[in-house]
PQR file with spaces between the fields and no chain letter, atoms N, CA, C, O and H, PARSE charges and radii, in Angstrom:
ATOM       1  N    MET     1    -101.083  132.572  136.032 -0.4000 1.5000
ATOM       2  CA   MET     1    -102.196  131.843  136.599 -0.0000 2.0000
ATOM       3  C    MET     1    -102.813  132.667  137.726  0.5500 1.7000
ATOM       4  O    MET     1    -102.100  133.309  138.498 -0.5500 1.4000
ATOM       5  N    ARG     2    -104.120  132.646  137.812 -0.4000 1.5000
ATOM       6  CA   ARG     2    -104.853  133.378  138.838 -0.0000 2.0000
ATOM       7  C    ARG     2    -105.006  132.524  140.093  0.5500 1.7000
ATOM       8  O    ARG     2    -105.318  131.337  139.997 -0.5500 1.4000
ATOM       9  H    ARG     2    -104.699  132.125  137.185  0.4000 1.0000
ATOM      10  N    LYS     3    -104.793  133.105  141.255 -0.4000 1.5000
ATOM      11  CA   LYS     3    -104.954  132.390  142.518 -0.0000 2.0000
ATOM      12  C    LYS     3    -106.255  132.827  143.177  0.5500 1.7000
ATOM      13  O    LYS     3    -106.537  134.021  143.271 -0.5500 1.4000
ATOM      14  H    LYS     3    -104.539  134.070  141.333  0.4000 1.0000
ATOM      15  N    VAL     4    -107.043  131.867  143.629 -0.4000 1.5000
ATOM      16  CA   VAL     4    -108.323  132.138  144.264 -0.0000 2.0000
ATOM      17  C    VAL     4    -108.102  132.467  145.734  0.5500 1.7000
ATOM      18  O    VAL     4    -107.380  131.751  146.428 -0.5500 1.4000
ATOM      19  H    VAL     4    -106.814  130.897  143.553  0.4000 1.0000
ATOM      20  N    GLN     5    -108.715  133.540  146.210 -0.4000 1.5000
ATOM      21  CA   GLN     5    -108.626  133.908  147.616 -0.0000 2.0000
ATOM      22  C    GLN     5    -109.562  133.012  148.431  0.5500 1.7000
ATOM      23  O    GLN     5    -110.730  132.848  148.079 -0.5500 1.4000
ATOM      24  H    GLN     5    -109.301  134.121  145.646  0.4000 1.0000
ATOM      25  N    ILE     6    -109.055  132.444  149.503 -0.4000 1.5000
ATOM      26  CA   ILE     6    -109.850  131.578  150.374 -0.0000 2.0000
ATOM      27  C    ILE     6    -110.083  132.304  151.687  0.5500 1.7000
ATOM      28  O    ILE     6    -109.147  132.795  152.318 -0.5500 1.4000
ATOM      29  H    ILE     6    -108.107  132.578  149.789  0.4000 1.0000
ATOM      30  N    LYS     7    -111.342  132.363  152.088 -0.4000 1.5000
ATOM      31  CA   LYS     7    -111.697  132.996  153.360 -0.0000 2.0000
ATOM      32  C    LYS     7    -112.136  131.903  154.329  0.5500 1.7000
ATOM      33  O    LYS     7    -113.016  131.103  154.014 -0.5500 1.4000
ATOM      34  H    LYS     7    -112.102  131.964  151.576  0.4000 1.0000
ATOM      35  N    GLU     8    -111.523  131.874  155.502 -0.4000 1.5000
ATOM      36  CA   GLU     8    -111.884  130.879  156.508 -0.0000 2.0000
ATOM      37  C    GLU     8    -112.869  131.474  157.506  0.5500 1.7000
ATOM      38  O    GLU     8    -112.784  132.651  157.854 -0.5500 1.4000
ATOM      39  H    GLU     8    -110.808  132.524  155.759  0.4000 1.0000
ATOM      40  N    GLY     9    -113.793  130.652  157.955 -0.4000 1.5000
ATOM      41  CA   GLY     9    -114.765  131.087  158.946 -0.0000 2.0000
ATOM      42  C    GLY     9    -115.516  129.881  159.470  0.5500 1.7000
ATOM      43  O    GLY     9    -115.301  128.763  159.003 -0.5500 1.4000
ATOM      44  H    GLY     9    -113.861  129.695  157.672  0.4000 1.0000
ATOM      45  N    ASN    10    -116.387  130.094  160.428 -0.4000 1.5000
ATOM      46  CA   ASN    10    -117.140  128.972  160.980 -0.0000 2.0000
ATOM      47  C    ASN    10    -118.636  129.211  160.966  0.5500 1.7000
ATOM      48  O    ASN    10    -119.392  128.417  161.525 -0.5500 1.4000
ATOM      49  H    ASN    10    -116.561  131.003  160.807  0.4000 1.0000
ATOM      50  N    GLN    11    -119.084  130.304  160.331 -0.4000 1.5000
ATOM      51  CA   GLN    11    -120.512  130.578  160.273 -0.0000 2.0000
ATOM      52  C    GLN    11    -120.808  131.395  159.018  0.5500 1.7000
ATOM      53  O    GLN    11    -120.033  132.271  158.636 -0.5500 1.4000
ATOM      54  H    GLN    11    -118.470  130.950  159.877  0.4000 1.0000
ATOM      55  N    ILE    12    -121.930  131.099  158.392 -0.4000 1.5000
ATOM      56  CA   ILE    12    -122.365  131.863  157.220 -0.0000 2.0000
ATOM      57  C    ILE    12    -123.886  131.975  157.260  0.5500 1.7000
ATOM      58  O    ILE    12    -124.579  131.023  157.617 -0.5500 1.4000
ATOM      59  H    ILE    12    -122.560  130.387  158.703  0.4000 1.0000
ATOM      60  N    THR    13    -124.392  133.140  156.893 -0.4000 1.5000
ATOM      61  CA   THR    13    -125.827  133.368  156.820 -0.0000 2.0000
ATOM      62  C    THR    13    -126.158  133.809  155.403  0.5500 1.7000
ATOM      63  O    THR    13    -125.555  134.747  154.881 -0.5500 1.4000
ATOM      64  H    THR    13    -123.828  133.913  156.603  0.4000 1.0000
ATOM      65  N    VAL    14    -127.121  133.129  154.779 -0.4000 1.5000
ATOM      66  CA   VAL    14    -127.490  133.431  153.401 -0.0000 2.0000
ATOM      67  C    VAL    14    -128.996  133.582  153.320  0.5500 1.7000
ATOM      68  O    VAL    14    -129.740  132.766  153.864 -0.5500 1.4000
ATOM      69  H    VAL    14    -127.610  132.367  155.203  0.4000 1.0000
ATOM      70  N    LYS    15    -129.448  134.638  152.636 -0.4000 1.5000
ATOM      71  CA   LYS    15    -130.880  134.867  152.453 -0.0000 2.0000
ATOM      72  C    LYS    15    -131.266  134.576  151.008  0.5500 1.7000
ATOM      73  O    LYS    15    -130.402  134.541  150.131 -0.5500 1.4000
ATOM      74  H    LYS    15    -128.844  135.301  152.194  0.4000 1.0000
ATOM      75  N    ASN    16    -132.541  134.368  150.755 -0.4000 1.5000
ATOM      76  CA   ASN    16    -133.091  134.132  149.414 -0.0000 2.0000
ATOM      77  C    ASN    16    -132.457  132.921  148.733  0.5500 1.7000
ATOM      78  O    ASN    16    -132.054  133.005  147.573 -0.5500 1.4000
ATOM      79  H    ASN    16    -133.242  134.397  151.468  0.4000 1.0000
ATOM      80  N    ILE    17    -132.369  131.805  149.440 -0.4000 1.5000
ATOM      81  CA   ILE    17    -131.801  130.574  148.883 -0.0000 2.0000
ATOM      82  C    ILE    17    -132.837  129.910  147.982  0.5500 1.7000
ATOM      83  O    ILE    17    -133.976  129.683  148.391 -0.5500 1.4000
ATOM      84  H    ILE    17    -132.697  131.737  150.383  0.4000 1.0000
ATOM      85  N    GLN    18    -132.429  129.602  146.752 -0.4000 1.5000
ATOM      86  CA   GLN    18    -133.313  128.877  145.841 -0.0000 2.0000
ATOM      87  C    GLN    18    -133.196  127.375  146.091  0.5500 1.7000
ATOM      88  O    GLN    18    -134.193  126.655  146.045 -0.5500 1.4000
ATOM      89  H    GLN    18    -131.503  129.787  146.421  0.4000 1.0000
ATOM      90  N    ALA    19    -131.985  126.908  146.354 -0.4000 1.5000
ATOM      91  CA   ALA    19    -131.743  125.489  146.612 -0.0000 2.0000
ATOM      92  C    ALA    19    -130.372  125.345  147.244  0.5500 1.7000
ATOM      93  O    ALA    19    -129.548  126.257  147.169 -0.5500 1.4000
ATOM      94  H    ALA    19    -131.175  127.493  146.391  0.4000 1.0000
ATOM      95  N    TYR    20    -130.130  124.213  147.859 -0.4000 1.5000
ATOM      96  CA   TYR    20    -128.782  123.891  148.296 -0.0000 2.0000
ATOM      97  C    TYR    20    -128.601  122.393  148.170  0.5500 1.7000
ATOM      98  O    TYR    20    -129.575  121.641  148.218 -0.5500 1.4000
ATOM      99  H    TYR    20    -130.799  123.472  147.920  0.4000 1.0000
ATOM     100  N    MET    21    -127.369  121.955  148.011 -0.4000 1.5000
ATOM     101  CA   MET    21    -127.091  120.538  147.821 -0.0000 2.0000
ATOM     102  C    MET    21    -125.714  120.208  148.365  0.5500 1.7000
ATOM     103  O    MET    21    -124.866  121.089  148.507 -0.5500 1.4000
ATOM     104  H    MET    21    -126.578  122.565  147.972  0.4000 1.0000
ATOM     105  N    GLU    22    -125.499  118.953  148.666 -0.4000 1.5000
ATOM     106  CA   GLU    22    -124.193  118.499  149.113 -0.0000 2.0000
ATOM     107  C    GLU    22    -123.624  117.601  148.035  0.5500 1.7000
ATOM     108  O    GLU    22    -124.265  116.632  147.629 -0.5500 1.4000
ATOM     109  H    GLU    22    -126.188  118.238  148.551  0.4000 1.0000
ATOM     110  N    ARG    23    -122.430  117.912  147.569 -0.4000 1.5000
ATOM     111  CA   ARG    23    -121.779  117.159  146.501 -0.0000 2.0000
ATOM     112  C    ARG    23    -120.336  116.863  146.906  0.5500 1.7000
ATOM     113  O    ARG    23    -119.795  117.485  147.820 -0.5500 1.4000
ATOM     114  H    ARG    23    -121.908  118.699  147.899  0.4000 1.0000
ATOM     115  N    THR    24    -119.724  115.907  146.214 -0.4000 1.5000
ATOM     116  CA   THR    24    -118.326  115.574  146.429 -0.0000 2.0000
ATOM     117  C    THR    24    -117.494  116.196  145.320  0.5500 1.7000
ATOM     118  O    THR    24    -117.869  116.135  144.149 -0.5500 1.4000
ATOM     119  H    THR    24    -120.163  115.402  145.472  0.4000 1.0000
ATOM     120  N    VAL    25    -116.375  116.788  145.682 -0.4000 1.5000
ATOM     121  CA   VAL    25    -115.462  117.366  144.705 -0.0000 2.0000
ATOM     122  C    VAL    25    -114.735  116.217  144.017  0.5500 1.7000
ATOM     123  O    VAL    25    -114.206  115.326  144.683 -0.5500 1.4000
ATOM     124  H    VAL    25    -116.071  116.837  146.634  0.4000 1.0000
ATOM     125  N    THR    26    -114.707  116.235  142.672 -0.4000 1.5000
ATOM     126  CA   THR    26    -114.060  115.176  141.907 -0.0000 2.0000
ATOM     127  C    THR    26    -112.961  115.748  141.020  0.5500 1.7000
ATOM     128  O    THR    26    -112.965  116.935  140.695 -0.5500 1.4000
ATOM     129  H    THR    26    -115.137  116.959  142.132  0.4000 1.0000
ATOM     130  N    LYS    27    -112.023  114.893  140.634 -0.4000 1.5000
ATOM     131  CA   LYS    27    -110.905  115.306  139.798 -0.0000 2.0000
ATOM     132  C    LYS    27    -111.392  115.639  138.392  0.5500 1.7000
ATOM     133  O    LYS    27    -112.270  114.963  137.855 -0.5500 1.4000
ATOM     134  H    LYS    27    -112.020  113.929  140.898  0.4000 1.0000
ATOM     135  N    PHE    28    -110.813  116.695  137.794 -0.4000 1.5000
ATOM     136  CA   PHE    28    -111.162  117.111  136.445 -0.0000 2.0000
ATOM     137  C    PHE    28    -109.905  117.690  135.806  0.5500 1.7000
ATOM     138  O    PHE    28    -109.562  118.846  136.051 -0.5500 1.4000
ATOM     139  H    PHE    28    -110.100  117.244  138.229  0.4000 1.0000
ATOM     140  N    GLY    29    -109.216  116.896  134.990 -0.4000 1.5000
ATOM     141  CA   GLY    29    -107.952  117.344  134.398 -0.0000 2.0000
ATOM     142  C    GLY    29    -106.929  117.598  135.489  0.5500 1.7000
ATOM     143  O    GLY    29    -106.660  116.722  136.311 -0.5500 1.4000
ATOM     144  H    GLY    29    -109.494  115.956  134.791  0.4000 1.0000
ATOM     145  N    SER    30    -106.353  118.803  135.498 -0.4000 1.5000
ATOM     146  CA   SER    30    -105.372  119.140  136.531 -0.0000 2.0000
ATOM     147  C    SER    30    -106.021  119.909  137.685  0.5500 1.7000
ATOM     148  O    SER    30    -105.324  120.439  138.551 -0.5500 1.4000
ATOM     149  H    SER    30    -106.571  119.515  134.830  0.4000 1.0000
ATOM     150  N    GLY    31    -107.366  119.968  137.695 -0.4000 1.5000
ATOM     151  CA   GLY    31    -108.092  120.681  138.749 -0.0000 2.0000
ATOM     152  C    GLY    31    -109.150  119.800  139.373  0.5500 1.7000
ATOM     153  O    GLY    31    -108.978  118.587  139.491 -0.5500 1.4000
ATOM     154  H    GLY    31    -107.932  119.537  136.992  0.4000 1.0000
ATOM     155  N    ALA    32    -110.241  120.418  139.771 -0.4000 1.5000
ATOM     156  CA   ALA    32    -111.341  119.702  140.400 -0.0000 2.0000
ATOM     157  C    ALA    32    -112.651  120.362  140.013  0.5500 1.7000
ATOM     158  O    ALA    32    -112.663  121.498  139.540 -0.5500 1.4000
ATOM     159  H    ALA    32    -110.381  121.403  139.676  0.4000 1.0000
ATOM     160  N    LYS    33    -113.769  119.647  140.214 -0.4000 1.5000
ATOM     161  CA   LYS    33    -115.082  120.197  139.882 -0.0000 2.0000
ATOM     162  C    LYS    33    -116.119  119.670  140.861  0.5500 1.7000
ATOM     163  O    LYS    33    -115.891  118.683  141.560 -0.5500 1.4000
ATOM     164  H    LYS    33    -113.760  118.724  140.599  0.4000 1.0000
ATOM     165  N    VAL    34    -117.252  120.341  140.898 -0.4000 1.5000
ATOM     166  CA   VAL    34    -118.410  119.901  141.668 -0.0000 2.0000
ATOM     167  C    VAL    34    -119.582  119.889  140.701  0.5500 1.7000
ATOM     168  O    VAL    34    -119.887  120.914  140.091 -0.5500 1.4000
ATOM     169  H    VAL    34    -117.437  121.143  140.330  0.4000 1.0000
ATOM     170  N    ASP    35    -120.243  118.751  140.551 -0.4000 1.5000
ATOM     171  CA   ASP    35    -121.383  118.652  139.647 -0.0000 2.0000
ATOM     172  C    ASP    35    -122.580  119.392  140.195  0.5500 1.7000
ATOM     173  O    ASP    35    -122.795  119.449  141.406 -0.5500 1.4000
ATOM     174  H    ASP    35    -119.995  117.919  141.047  0.4000 1.0000
ATOM     175  N    CYS    36    -123.358  119.959  139.288 -0.4000 1.5000
ATOM     176  CA   CYS    36    -124.537  120.743  139.657 -0.0000 2.0000
ATOM     177  C    CYS    36    -125.597  120.526  138.578  0.5500 1.7000
ATOM     178  O    CYS    36    -125.241  120.364  137.411 -0.5500 1.4000
ATOM     179  H    CYS    36    -123.183  119.913  138.305  0.4000 1.0000
ATOM     180  N    PRO    37    -126.885  120.517  138.925 -0.5600 1.5000
ATOM     181  CA   PRO    37    -127.926  120.360  137.921  0.2800 2.0000
ATOM     182  C    PRO    37    -127.892  121.472  136.864  0.5500 1.7000
ATOM     183  O    PRO    37    -127.547  122.616  137.158 -0.5500 1.4000
ATOM     184  N    LYS    38    -128.250  121.115  135.653 -0.4000 1.5000
ATOM     185  CA   LYS    38    -128.225  122.033  134.507 -0.0000 2.0000
ATOM     186  C    LYS    38    -129.126  123.244  134.705  0.5500 1.7000
ATOM     187  O    LYS    38    -128.865  124.305  134.138 -0.5500 1.4000
ATOM     188  H    LYS    38    -128.530  120.186  135.414  0.4000 1.0000
ATOM     189  N    GLU    39    -130.166  123.104  135.488 -0.4000 1.5000
ATOM     190  CA   GLU    39    -131.104  124.212  135.710 -0.0000 2.0000
ATOM     191  C    GLU    39    -130.446  125.426  136.358  0.5500 1.7000
ATOM     192  O    GLU    39    -131.011  126.520  136.332 -0.5500 1.4000
ATOM     193  H    GLU    39    -130.378  122.242  135.948  0.4000 1.0000
ATOM     194  N    PHE    40    -129.255  125.248  136.940 -0.4000 1.5000
ATOM     195  CA   PHE    40    -128.567  126.350  137.607 -0.0000 2.0000
ATOM     196  C    PHE    40    -127.483  126.985  136.745  0.5500 1.7000
ATOM     197  O    PHE    40    -126.719  127.815  137.237 -0.5500 1.4000
ATOM     198  H    PHE    40    -128.796  124.360  136.961  0.4000 1.0000
ATOM     199  N    LEU    41    -127.399  126.613  135.466 -0.4000 1.5000
ATOM     200  CA   LEU    41    -126.432  127.244  134.560 -0.0000 2.0000
ATOM     201  C    LEU    41    -126.637  128.748  134.544  0.5500 1.7000
ATOM     202  O    LEU    41    -127.767  129.221  134.425 -0.5500 1.4000
ATOM     203  H    LEU    41    -128.019  125.939  135.066  0.4000 1.0000
ATOM     204  N    GLY    42    -125.561  129.495  134.661 -0.4000 1.5000
ATOM     205  CA   GLY    42    -125.637  130.949  134.641 -0.0000 2.0000
ATOM     206  C    GLY    42    -125.977  131.585  135.974  0.5500 1.7000
ATOM     207  O    GLY    42    -125.953  132.810  136.089 -0.5500 1.4000
ATOM     208  H    GLY    42    -124.643  129.110  134.758  0.4000 1.0000
ATOM     209  N    LYS    43    -126.290  130.793  136.978 -0.4000 1.5000
ATOM     210  CA   LYS    43    -126.602  131.325  138.315 -0.0000 2.0000
ATOM     211  C    LYS    43    -125.317  131.511  139.111  0.5500 1.7000
ATOM     212  O    LYS    43    -124.325  130.825  138.862 -0.5500 1.4000
ATOM     213  H    LYS    43    -126.309  129.797  136.885  0.4000 1.0000
ATOM     214  N    LYS    44    -125.329  132.430  140.060 -0.4000 1.5000
ATOM     215  CA   LYS    44    -124.190  132.620  140.960 -0.0000 2.0000
ATOM     216  C    LYS    44    -124.283  131.559  142.055  0.5500 1.7000
ATOM     217  O    LYS    44    -125.359  131.306  142.597 -0.5500 1.4000
ATOM     218  H    LYS    44    -126.135  132.987  140.262  0.4000 1.0000
ATOM     219  N    ALA    45    -123.143  130.944  142.373 -0.4000 1.5000
ATOM     220  CA   ALA    45    -123.116  129.889  143.386 -0.0000 2.0000
ATOM     221  C    ALA    45    -121.968  130.138  144.352  0.5500 1.7000
ATOM     222  O    ALA    45    -120.974  130.771  143.997 -0.5500 1.4000
ATOM     223  H    ALA    45    -122.269  131.150  141.932  0.4000 1.0000
ATOM     224  N    PHE    46    -122.106  129.646  145.555 -0.4000 1.5000
ATOM     225  CA   PHE    46    -121.057  129.708  146.559 -0.0000 2.0000
ATOM     226  C    PHE    46    -120.678  128.282  146.910  0.5500 1.7000
ATOM     227  O    PHE    46    -121.546  127.430  147.099 -0.5500 1.4000
ATOM     228  H    PHE    46    -122.914  129.131  145.844  0.4000 1.0000
ATOM     229  N    LEU    47    -119.396  128.025  146.997 -0.4000 1.5000
ATOM     230  CA   LEU    47    -118.895  126.705  147.361 -0.0000 2.0000
ATOM     231  C    LEU    47    -118.319  126.792  148.766  0.5500 1.7000
ATOM     232  O    LEU    47    -117.437  127.609  149.034 -0.5500 1.4000
ATOM     233  H    LEU    47    -118.690  128.717  146.843  0.4000 1.0000
ATOM     234  N    ILE    48    -118.818  125.952  149.657 -0.4000 1.5000
ATOM     235  CA   ILE    48    -118.368  125.946  151.046 -0.0000 2.0000
ATOM     236  C    ILE    48    -117.666  124.610  151.289  0.5500 1.7000
ATOM     237  O    ILE    48    -118.264  123.552  151.098 -0.5500 1.4000
ATOM     238  H    ILE    48    -119.534  125.289  149.439  0.4000 1.0000
ATOM     239  N    ILE    49    -116.413  124.654  151.706 -0.4000 1.5000
ATOM     240  CA   ILE    49    -115.645  123.447  151.986 -0.0000 2.0000
ATOM     241  C    ILE    49    -115.738  123.147  153.479  0.5500 1.7000
ATOM     242  O    ILE    49    -115.358  123.970  154.311 -0.5500 1.4000
ATOM     243  H    ILE    49    -115.927  125.514  151.862  0.4000 1.0000
ATOM     244  N    LYS    50    -116.248  121.960  153.810 -0.4000 1.5000
ATOM     245  CA   LYS    50    -116.397  121.569  155.209 -0.0000 2.0000
ATOM     246  C    LYS    50    -115.123  120.916  155.722  0.5500 1.7000
ATOM     247  O    LYS    50    -114.421  120.233  154.976 -0.5500 1.4000
ATOM     248  H    LYS    50    -116.558  121.291  153.134  0.4000 1.0000
ATOM     249  N    LYS    51    -114.829  121.129  157.001 -0.4000 1.5000
ATOM     250  CA   LYS    51    -113.708  120.429  157.621 -0.0000 2.0000
ATOM     251  C    LYS    51    -114.076  118.968  157.768  0.5500 1.7000
ATOM     252  O    LYS    51    -115.247  118.632  157.944 -0.5500 1.4000
ATOM     253  H    LYS    51    -115.399  121.684  157.607  0.4000 1.0000
ATOM     254  N    ASP    52    -113.063  118.084  157.697 -0.4000 1.5000
ATOM     255  CA   ASP    52    -113.302  116.661  157.869 -0.0000 2.0000
ATOM     256  C    ASP    52    -113.821  116.396  159.284  0.5500 1.7000
ATOM     257  O    ASP    52    -113.325  116.961  160.258 -0.5500 1.4000
ATOM     258  H    ASP    52    -112.111  118.358  157.555  0.4000 1.0000
ATOM     259  N    GLU    53    -114.811  115.543  159.372 -0.4000 1.5000
ATOM     260  CA   GLU    53    -115.381  115.188  160.668 -0.0000 2.0000
ATOM     261  C    GLU    53    -114.823  113.832  161.080  0.5500 1.7000
ATOM     262  O    GLU    53    -115.369  112.792  160.711 -0.5500 1.4000
ATOM     263  H    GLU    53    -115.214  115.084  158.580  0.4000 1.0000
ATOM     264  N    ASP    54    -113.734  113.845  161.847 -0.4000 1.5000
ATOM     265  CA   ASP    54    -113.086  112.576  162.277 -0.0000 2.0000
ATOM     266  C    ASP    54    -113.592  112.142  163.615  0.5500 1.7000
ATOM     267  O    ASP    54    -113.166  111.108  164.131 -0.5500 1.4000
ATOM     268  H    ASP    54    -113.291  114.690  162.146  0.4000 1.0000
């Protein structure tokens, strides 16, 4: 099984953004998924996990 490398940080700068959205991670089999509109199929995406705001 492949393990995904996680990089922690508190700031990110991105140029040439086509769109951005906020979604909830949901259960999918033994993993998880984030829904995205079909128009972005085949596009490169970055997933940013936010810390809980208590």
